[in-house]
N, C-alpha and C positions, 0 to 999 in steps of 0.2 A: 417817503422823503422825495421831494422834487429835485431833479438835477437839471441845471442849466448848462448848456454847452454850445460851442460853435456849430452852426449848421454845416452839413456836408452835402455832397452831391447825392448821397443816399437818401436824404430827407426831401429832395425837391418835389417828388410826386405828392407826398403827403402834405407838405406845406402849401403847395399849389391848390390842392383840394380844400384844405382848411380855410385858406384865404378866400377862395371862391365862394364857399358856403357862407362864411361870415359876411362878406360883402353883399351877397344876395339877400340875406336876412335883414341886414342893416339898411341898405340903400334902395332896395326895390320899392318900398312904399314911398320913397321920396322922388326917385328918378325914373321909376318904371322898370319893369322886369327886363325889357329888351336892352335898354341903355346900360343898366347895371351889369347884365351878363356880358355885353360887348366890352365895356371898360375893364371889368374884372378879368375876362379872358385875355385881354391885351396886357394888362399890368402883371398878372399872376401866372402867366404861362411858365412852365418849367424852364424853357430856354431863357426867358427874361430873368428868372430867379438865378439861373446858372451864371448869367452875365454879371449879376450883382455879386455873386460869390467870388468871381474872378477879379472884381474891382478892389484894389488895395485901399481905397478910400471909404469903403463901406464894410459894415460888420453885421452879420445876421446870427441870431441865436435861436435855439429851440429849447423847450422845457419838457 
């Protein structure tokens, strides 16, 4: 059974890795490897994700 729950700080590293891998597979053929890696590293860094967790106007979940 799959459980969906709110993301916590303990999930940041794993979520960052998963997002990075997914972006690279999806967007590298379109945007090129370097551009995709740079954008993903900026958007999906653990500190960026932590800031989103602290924002009361955003919600993040993991399954």
